[in-house]
C-alpha positions in Angstrom: -0.3 -0.1 -0.5 3.2 2.1 0.5 4.7 1.6 -2.5 0.4 2.9 -3.8 1.1 6.0 -1.8 -2.2 5.1 0.7 -1.9 4.4 4.4 -3.0 0.8 5.4 -5.3 0.8 8.2 -5.9 -2.5 8.5 -3.8 -6.3 7.7 -4.9 -7.0 4.0 -7.1 -9.8 3.9 -5.9 -13.2 1.9 -8.0 -16.2 1.3 -6.2 -19.5 1.7 -8.2 -23.0 2.5 -5.7 -24.4 3.9 -6.8 -24.3 8.5 -3.5 -26.2 8.7 -1.3 -23.3 7.0 -3.3 -20.5 9.1 -2.9 -21.8 11.9 0.6 -21.9 11.3 1.5 -18.5 10.4 -1.0 -17.5 13.8 2.1 -19.2 16.0 5.7 -18.6 16.1 7.4 -19.9 13.7 10.3 -21.6 16.2 7.7 -24.0 16.7 9.6 -27.8 16.1 7.8 -28.4 13.1 9.0 -25.4 10.7 12.4 -26.2 11.5 12.7 -26.7 7.2 10.3 -24.3 5.9 12.3 -22.5 3.6 13.3 -19.4 4.3 11.5 -17.0 1.6 8.3 -18.4 4.3 9.4 -16.1 6.6 8.2 -13.5 4.8 4.8 -14.2 5.5 5.0 -14.6 9.4 7.2 -11.1 9.8 4.2 -9.5 7.3 1.6 -11.5 9.8 3.1 -10.3 13.0 4.1 -6.6 11.7 -0.4 -6.7 10.9 0.6 -6.2 7.4 -1.2 -9.3 5.4 -3.2 -12.1 7.7 -4.9 -14.8 6.7 -8.6 -15.2 6.5 -10.1 -19.2 6.0 -12.1 -19.5 2.7 -13.5 -23.1 1.4 -12.3 -24.3 -2.1 -15.6 -23.7 -3.1 -16.3 -19.8 -2.2 -12.7 -19.2 -3.5 -12.9 -16.3 -5.7 -9.9 -16.0 -7.3 -10.1 -19.2 -8.7 -11.5 -17.4 -12.2 -8.3 -15.5 -12.5 -5.8 -18.7 -11.9 -7.8 -22.1 -13.6 -9.7 -22.9 -16.0 -12.9 -23.9 -14.2 -16.7 -25.5 -14.8 -18.9 -22.6 -16.7 -21.1 -22.6 -12.5 -17.8 -21.8 -10.5 -17.3 -19.2 -13.1 -19.8 -17.2 -13.6 -20.0 -17.9 -9.8 -16.5 -16.0 -9.5 -17.2 -13.8 -12.4 -19.7 -12.4 -9.9 -18.9 -13.0 -6.9 -15.8 -9.9 -8.0 -17.5 -7.5 -9.7 -16.6 -8.6 -13.5 -18.5 -7.9 -16.1 -18.1 -10.7 -19.4 -18.4 -8.8 -22.6 -19.5 -10.1 -25.3 -17.7 -8.5 -28.2 -20.8 -9.1 -31.1 -23.4 -8.1 -28.8 -20.8 -5.4 -27.6 -19.9 -4.6 -31.6 -23.5 -4.5 -32.5 -24.1 -2.2 -29.4 -22.0 0.4 -30.2 -22.6 0.4 -34.3 -26.6 0.5 -33.5 -25.4 3.5 -30.2 -23.0 5.8 -33.2 -26.2 5.2 -35.7 -28.7 6.8 -33.9 -26.2 9.9 -32.7 -25.4 10.7 -36.5 -29.3 10.6 -37.7 -30.3 12.7 -34.8 
């Protein structure tokens, strides 16, 4: 947020479908099961500790970002598109609408 020139008033929520991962990030990183975790992942602990990000649980079926990362069945695609507020554009319909509007304005 700082890079965008905006103040960060609260942690940025990141949705995650792995409850074990969320629990691990909320606990101290000095746990015996975290010994072998690659150093690059310690970055997340730091951001969570500094209240820059927070991980929230979201069931896999409700993960809206899936539409941006993978091919989906049509019902799931529409669920995600509507959930994040995208609109589906129809190039042929849009072209016809533009023609209709430009024709109306030139013949008025």
